[in-house]
C-alpha positions in Angstrom: 5.6 -26.7 -10.0 2.5 -26.3 -7.6 0.5 -23.2 -7.8 1.1 -20.6 -5.2 -1.9 -20.4 -2.6 -2.7 -17.7 -0.2 -1.1 -14.1 0.5 2.4 -13.3 0.7 2.9 -9.8 2.0 5.8 -8.0 0.0 5.9 -4.2 1.5 3.5 -2.5 3.8 3.0 1.5 4.2 2.8 1.7 7.8 3.1 5.5 7.5 -0.2 5.5 6.0 -1.8 4.5 9.0 -0.2 7.3 11.1 -0.4 10.0 8.6 -4.0 9.4 7.4 -7.5 8.2 8.3 -8.4 5.6 6.0 -12.0 4.8 4.7 -12.7 2.8 1.7 -10.2 0.3 0.7 -9.8 -1.6 -2.7 -7.7 -4.3 -4.0 -6.2 -3.5 -7.2 -3.9 -5.8 -10.0 -0.9 -4.4 -11.1 0.6 -4.1 -14.7 4.6 -5.4 -14.2 7.5 -6.2 -16.3 9.4 -9.8 -15.8 12.3 -8.2 -13.8 9.6 -6.5 -11.5 7.6 -9.4 -10.5 11.1 -11.5 -9.8 12.2 -8.3 -7.6 9.2 -8.5 -5.7 9.4 -12.5 -5.3 12.7 -11.6 -3.6 10.8 -9.5 -1.0 12.3 -6.2 -2.3 9.7 -2.9 -2.5 9.0 0.2 -0.7 5.8 1.9 -0.7 7.2 4.9 1.6 6.7 7.7 -1.0 3.9 6.2 -3.2 0.5 7.7 -3.9 -2.4 6.7 -6.4 -3.6 9.1 -9.1 -6.6 8.9 -11.3 -5.8 10.1 -14.7 -8.6 9.8 -17.7 -10.3 7.1 -16.4 -7.1 5.1 -15.4 -5.6 4.6 -11.9 -1.9 5.0 -11.7 0.5 4.0 -8.7 3.3 6.7 -8.8 6.5 6.7 -6.5 6.9 3.2 -5.4 10.1 1.8 -5.5 10.8 -1.8 -7.0 14.5 -2.0 -7.0 16.2 -3.3 -10.3 16.6 -7.2 -10.4 20.1 -8.2 -9.3 20.5 -10.6 -12.0 18.7 -8.8 -14.6 20.2 -7.5 -18.0 19.6 -4.7 -20.3 15.8 -5.7 -20.1 15.9 -4.3 -16.3 13.1 -1.8 -15.3 13.1 1.9 -14.0 12.9 1.5 -10.1 10.6 4.4 -9.6 8.4 4.0 -13.0 4.7 4.8 -12.8 2.9 1.5 -12.8 -0.8 1.3 -14.2 -3.4 -0.3 -11.5 -6.2 -2.7 -12.9 -9.5 -1.9 -11.0 -13.1 -2.2 -12.2 -15.0 0.8 -13.6 -17.1 1.6 -10.9 -14.4 1.4 -8.4 -12.3 3.4 -10.8 -15.6 6.2 -10.9 -15.8 5.9 -7.1 -11.9 6.8 -6.6 -12.3 9.8 -9.1 -15.3 11.1 -7.5 -14.1 10.6 -4.0 -10.4 11.9 -4.7 -11.6 15.1 -6.5 -13.2 16.4 -3.2 -11.1 18.6 -1.0 -8.8 16.7 1.6 -9.2 13.2 0.1 -6.5 11.2 -1.5 -5.6 7.6 -2.8 -2.7 5.9 -0.8 -1.4 2.4 -1.0 -1.4 0.4 2.0 0.1 -3.1 1.2 1.8 -4.6 -1.8 1.5 -8.5 -1.8 1.0 -11.5 -3.9 -2.3 -13.4 -3.7 -2.7 -16.8 -5.5 0.6 -15.8 -7.4 -0.4 -12.7 -8.7 0.9 -9.2 -7.8 -1.8 -7.0 -5.9 -1.7 -3.6 -4.1 -4.3 -2.6 -1.6 -5.1 0.9 -1.5 -7.5 3.3 0.4 -9.1 6.5 0.1 -7.6 8.5 3.1 -8.2 11.8 4.7 -4.8 13.7 6.2 -4.7 13.5 10.0 -4.0 16.6 11.8 -0.7 17.0 14.3 -3.3 16.5 17.5 -5.0 13.5 16.0 -1.5 12.0 15.7 -0.5 12.8 19.3 -3.8 11.5 20.5 -3.0 8.2 18.6 0.0 7.7 19.9 -1.5 8.6 23.7 -4.2 5.9 23.1 -1.6 3.2 22.1 0.8 4.0 24.7 -2.1 3.7 27.3 -3.3 0.6 26.2 0.4 -0.8 26.3 0.7 0.5 30.0 -2.5 -1.2 31.1 -1.8 -4.5 29.2 1.6 -4.3 31.3 -0.2 -3.9 34.4 -2.6 -6.7 34.0 0.0 -9.1 32.9 2.0 -8.2 36.3 -0.9 -8.6 38.0 -1.7 -11.9 36.5 1.7 -13.3 37.8 
């Protein structure tokens, strides 16, 4: 069987872009069991309520939902179990230092396969205020209206 190449997106956290200002991004590996990998390859996962913590020099992905593998037996995994993230020491130190500051958090942005290996993209983030969210929606809608008007004029 040929080796997988490229990036295959499994799950994306669109809510993160709406609720947070995303700053530094990191790519981390995941420690998974066999049935979790099979479930991810089937394209089933959710990062909706997921977040990342740094405890005792290790990063952990909490709240991510990877449903049980349908064809699994008694070896199936718990869907919302805590999963370890694989990062370099310098990246872990930076994440721990930055997330300790008030208002900073670490959120997962995307879950994907890169050359056959499961990866999660995480970002340091600051929460948006309600007026920031409204302003972003208004500007996106204004851009859409301008694009429509431009397309109408081109006809």
